[in-house]
C-alpha positions as CSV (number, residue, x, y, z in Angstrom):
1,M,15.0,-2.4,12.4
2,G,13.4,-3.3,15.6
3,E,9.9,-4.4,16.8
4,H,8.9,-0.8,17.4
5,S,9.6,0.2,13.8
6,A,6.3,-1.0,12.4
7,R,4.4,0.9,15.0
8,H,6.3,4.1,14.2
9,L,5.8,3.7,10.5
10,R,2.0,3.0,11.0
11,R,1.7,6.3,12.9
12,I,3.5,8.2,10.1
13,L,1.3,6.5,7.5
14,R,-1.8,7.4,9.4
15,L,-0.7,11.0,9.7
16,Y,-0.3,11.2,5.9
17,L,-3.7,9.5,5.4
18,K,-5.4,11.8,7.8
19,G,-3.9,14.9,6.1
20,W,-5.0,13.6,2.7
21,E,-8.5,12.7,4.0
22,L,-8.0,9.0,3.2
23,L,-8.8,7.5,6.6
24,D,-11.1,5.0,5.0
25,V,-8.1,3.1,3.8
26,A,-6.0,3.6,7.0
27,D,-6.7,0.2,8.6
28,A,-6.0,-1.8,5.4
29,A,-2.9,0.3,4.6
30,E,-1.5,0.0,8.1
31,L,-2.0,-3.8,8.2
32,A,-0.3,-4.2,4.8
33,L,2.6,-2.0,5.9
34,T,3.0,-4.0,9.1
35,E,3.2,-7.2,7.1
36,L,5.8,-5.8,4.7
37,I,7.9,-4.6,7.6
38,A,7.6,-7.9,9.3
39,N,9.0,-9.6,6.2
40,V,12.0,-7.2,6.3
41,V,12.6,-8.1,10.0
42,R,12.3,-11.8,9.3
43,Y,14.0,-12.2,5.9
44,V,16.4,-9.3,5.1
45,P,19.8,-10.1,6.6
46,D,20.6,-6.5,7.7
47,R,17.0,-5.6,8.5
48,R,17.3,-2.4,6.6
49,C,14.8,-0.9,4.3
50,Q,13.4,2.3,2.9
51,T,9.7,3.1,3.1
52,F,8.0,5.5,0.7
53,I,4.4,6.8,0.9
54,F,2.7,8.3,-2.2
55,L,-0.6,10.0,-2.7
56,L,-2.3,8.6,-5.8
57,A,-4.1,10.9,-8.2
58,A,-6.9,8.3,-8.4
59,G,-7.6,8.9,-4.7
60,G,-5.6,6.5,-2.7
61,V,-2.2,5.7,-1.3
62,R,0.8,3.7,-2.6
63,V,3.3,2.4,-0.1
64,E,6.7,1.0,-1.1
65,V,9.2,-0.9,1.0
66,A,12.6,-1.3,-0.7
67,D,15.5,-3.4,0.6
68,A,18.8,-4.7,-0.7
69,C,17.9,-8.4,-0.4
70,P,17.4,-10.1,-3.8
71,D,15.1,-12.8,-2.5
72,V,11.6,-12.2,-3.8
73,P,8.8,-12.8,-1.3
74,R,6.2,-15.4,-2.2
75,M,2.5,-15.7,-1.2
76,V,2.1,-19.0,0.6
77,V,-1.2,-20.4,1.7
78,G,-0.4,-22.6,4.7
79,D,-2.3,-24.6,7.2
80,E,-4.8,-22.8,9.5
81,L,-2.6,-23.7,12.5
82,D,0.6,-22.4,11.1
83,E,2.0,-19.5,13.1
84,G,3.3,-17.5,10.1
85,G,3.5,-17.5,6.4
86,R,0.3,-15.6,5.7
87,G,1.6,-12.0,5.5
88,L,1.3,-11.6,1.7
89,V,-2.0,-13.4,1.7
90,L,-3.2,-10.7,4.1
91,V,-1.6,-8.0,1.9
92,D,-3.4,-9.4,-1.1
93,A,-6.7,-9.5,0.8
94,V,-6.7,-6.0,2.1
95,T,-5.2,-4.0,-0.7
96,D,-6.4,-3.2,-4.2
97,K,-3.1,-4.1,-5.9
98,W,0.4,-5.2,-4.8
99,G,3.5,-6.4,-6.3
100,V,7.3,-6.9,-6.3
101,E,9.8,-5.1,-8.6
102,P,13.6,-5.3,-8.8
103,R,15.2,-2.1,-7.8
104,P,16.6,0.0,-10.7
105,D,20.1,-0.2,-9.3
106,G,19.9,-4.0,-9.5
107,R,20.4,-4.5,-5.8
108,G,17.4,-5.8,-4.1
109,K,13.7,-5.3,-4.6
110,T,10.7,-3.0,-3.8
111,V,7.5,-4.6,-2.5
112,W,4.5,-2.2,-2.9
113,F,0.8,-2.0,-2.4
114,E,-2.0,0.4,-3.3
115,C,-5.2,1.1,-1.4
116,L,-7.8,3.1,-3.3
117,S,-10.3,5.2,-1.4
118,A,-14.0,4.3,-2.1
119,T,-15.1,7.8,-1.1
120,G,-12.6,9.4,-3.4
121,A,-13.7,7.2,-6.3
122,A,-17.4,8.1,-5.6
123,D,-16.5,11.9,-5.5
124,R,-14.8,11.6,-8.9
125,V,-17.7,9.7,-10.4
126,I,-20.2,12.4,-9.2
127,A,-17.9,15.1,-10.5
128,L,-17.7,13.5,-13.9
129,S,-21.5,12.9,-14.0
130,D,-22.2,16.5,-13.1
131,R,-19.9,17.7,-15.9
132,S,-21.5,15.5,-18.5
133,A,-25.0,16.6,-17.5
134,A,-24.2,20.3,-18.1
135,P,-26.6,21.8,-20.6
136,R,-25.2,22.3,-24.0
137,A,-25.2,25.6,-25.8
138,P,-27.8,25.9,-28.5
139,R,-26.6,25.3,-32.0
140,P,-26.9,28.1,-34.5
């Protein structure tokens, strides 16, 4: 995986988000994806990973980055002048949820995050409100 991989994956992610009308989460999702890919480049010996992008029924996106390295990334809060080490702090700050899971085959891990759409959530609340406000049929 080279330095251009993150840029390429961000473009793909943005295309999905545009098609799903989720551009309100694009900046956060792209930043989080960049940080996860940077971790692969820095810490996974063969620099290989698989990236998955899922549309959430709740109105958002889930992105997973899986690799064969068993080392679990840790969120480190360093000094303001440190050049690195804040990747997962950024992921935590810009996403709604994130985590790390061992891969089902026992080889490596999957680091994931979710960004929920504020507009999608508002649309669902309005739709539920409209439905509950519907007039009831008169009782016999």
